[in-house]
N, C-alpha and C positions, 0 to 999 in steps of 0.2 A: 696563511692565515693566522699563524699563530702570534705575529708580531700585532697585528692590529687589537687583537682583542689584550693583548698585552698591556700596548700603550690605553686602550679605550681603560682598564681595567686601573691602570694608576694614576689617570685623570679623573675616572672617580674618588679615586682616592686624593688626590691633591685637593681637589674640592671638598671633600667629605672634612682633612684635615681645617682646612683653612673654614668652612663652618662653625666648626670646635670652637677654632680662635676666634673666629666672633663672636660668641656666643661669652666665652671667657672677656672679651673686652666690652662688651656693653655691661656685663656685670660688674665691672671693675667702674666703667662709666656710671652706673648708677650709684656704685657706694660712693665714689669719690664728690658726685653731686650731694648727695647726702649731709656730707659732710663739711663739702661747701658752706651749704644749706644752714647747716646748723655753728660754723665760723664766723659766719654773715648774723643769725642769730646775734651772738652771742659780744663782737662790735658794736651792735646796733645798742645792746643794753648797756654797755662799757659806754659807749657815747653820750647815751641819755644820763647815765649818773656822772660823767664827767662835766656834763654842762650843768646839771641841779648844780654840783661842788661848787663847779667855777663862779652859778651866779648868785651863789652866799656866802661866798670867798668876797667875791664884789662888792654885798652888802654891806660884808661886816668891815671891808676895808673903807669904804664910801662913809657910813659910820664911823668910824676912827680918824677921819682926817678933819681939821680945826676946824 
């Protein structure tokens, strides 16, 4: 009777360890998604700035042509 109880205890501990690891993975995924969202916003802002500057440069080049 000792071995079945030992096996059940080990199974429970294994599930508990997996649950702790799952919580840690969930937290890291949320942190990573926040970083990706921030990077996406920065890229969109830089893209808008680049598009605006390129349009100004194109106008300046068009005006300089004879």
